Phi, psi and omega in degrees: 000341189261000181291316175298330176294322185291319179294322182295315185295321177296320180293320183290326174300311181299323179295319181294317177302315181298312184300322178294322180293319174302323184291322175297322178297322185291344186251014170289143182309123179230149173281110180286137174296147183293132174290139176296146180296147185283148181226141176244133186234135183238117175238152177272119185243123172289114175259125177229062183306138182278124180271123181267137182290123173295149178293163185286348179192201184240152175270129187230141179237137178215142176268134174297136176261166183285136183085006185294152175238161185297326181294312184289332182293314183292325176296324176287333176284352179079023187254144175221086196217084177306321184300317182294317184294327185291318184297316190295321180282341179257332183281124182297336169279312179304329185305333186299334180297337180285359170307312178052047188298134172302139182081355172286149179261135175241135179255135174214151170246116189253128182281167191295335177273006176073021162279156183264126177258333174198143178217132172236149187210131185289133185265322183297150170275219176268014176275114180307328181296337186254001181295147170110008174244129184238134171272130176237125176243125188235148174280130173237099194051241182280348190236205187225159168223150181229142175205170174252152178220158180263153180229149176291154188242129175265125178244135175223163177244134175242141180242121182230156173226141178225139171235124192287123174252301174241320181212158176294315178305310186298317174303321180296314179301315185294321182269000187047054175251127177302144176303329191282344172302317177288335171296319169293324180296314184297329175283337181285312183276347178053243181268003179299327178209137171263112187289001177260311187261340191268351182281138178234164173306137178084356178286149176235150176241128182240136176205140170248117191219153170270147174237142180238142176205153174292143183292133176082359182278152178275342183290146177302154177298156173262135180284136180261235184275135173282134184261317171209149177215155185212127177241131174238118178213108188073234178266007186257143170218123186247138184217147175207147179220134181286133177229129178273145187082210180079216187301131169075000176082348177260172179275155177186178187259134178230155172285167180297351172258008170095022178264134185294139180254000184308138177230137178304325191234135176290152183290331179209142179286340184254165180279100166053078179235165172261152174272122180267327186224113190273174179291124179208152172281355183205105184220145174284119189285133192288339178258315180276350168062041170228166184273128176209170175296146170247097192273051186172191172233147180259127180241094175298141176196164179295147173308128181097357178291142183293133175248132186247141176286138192277349181192162178302148180182202179219136180296117178263332177207133172230122182152209189242141185231144178302131179084323179268350185060224182280124185237145174231133178233129189239125171266125181269328180189192181292346177245332188257142177205143175232154192228136184230111193238168181070019181301148173280308177224154174268153173293144175305140178078006184277143178193155178309134185091351176287130180276142182240147182247150178310130181086353181290137177284129182246356178174193180229157184289145175210204185218030180285157172084205180268086176226137179271353174190173190284129181187165176256134169258117182246130177237149176233125181242140177239115179053040174078359179253133173303135168236164170292116178298326187281351179264355186278120175238168182294133174258354177288149177293154179286131181252147184234142176296150178215160174072223183290321188292330176285329177298306183296317178293328176290331172290320179298311188299323184297327179293319182290321175307307181300322170306309181298317176295327173294330181286324176289332173293324183284334180284328182283323175298323184294336181253003178275000000 
């Protein structure tokens, strides 16, 4: 295995020797040719420079901080414009600036007198489907105007590989895999694997995903759709590929042999969390200090973490309940209902009868009601009876691609198999 290195070293030494010989030849005494006599030419040139008009101000960009207010944002932008602030608070379109989501970028043109000439703010959140809309507020004479505009989106494909050495978090950091990629992976595999409990040293994750960002934005890209993913742990291997078309005419995830992975319920209403208190008929209540049934699961998470509805349904209740604090109840059909308690805030526009779709945010984690720490209390009801949410699995029969769809899928799956094989080769070469 060392012979190529010796050969390379010999070639390198030869190259250096040859270069030294050429250098020695170059410094040998030679008779230099006579230089031509120098000449000086003086001409009169009429200068008529075109003066470019300066902008009305300077462009300033800032990222919104947690707890930011409109006043503090304008101060950091170097603006002092009470008329602008008043317009934002009263105009129905401009008021969207008051959302002030942490991490968003605001760009502004500030005049020399510290008045605002123009301000733009990205409206969409971390949902790829809503990316590409921007709020723009501009000075118009003695007042202001506000409107929304579309902005172009840049799309790229990322391929990552991670091997568990000590912990999943460490492996993600080493592989430069965003946390929400793992969240999406958990949704793809559902109850087939628990990415918190089931991972062991030596397990491997392979993932191909898309990233999206607004053209020219300073904000980090948003993780879009996972295109292919593979998990290997011990003797178990799970794989999934996103395929447009197919069963039902819509896109979905399939195993590499063409079986549909669609499930009626998400494995968890929170993004990638651990369960602190499981479903049990006998538990010491953390507040009342007596033993009683615990008809759900408690999922600890920081205040403000998004809570997602686990399946399509309709809002049945939004409000406060004794002990549960802020609660949302969702009816999914005639038999299934879910409850989300101790919420900090409700999503905008929720009221009884509002339809919601699987994965939609309905609130955020809090500590309202009888709670000793921030967490989500999640319940699952079937035919009016409490059931263990973690034991609910998909009851639909497995569907498989056939005919032309299977042929098209087979070609696509083959491409991702080859890509994963290349990752394995690179991983093996890294440790040799």
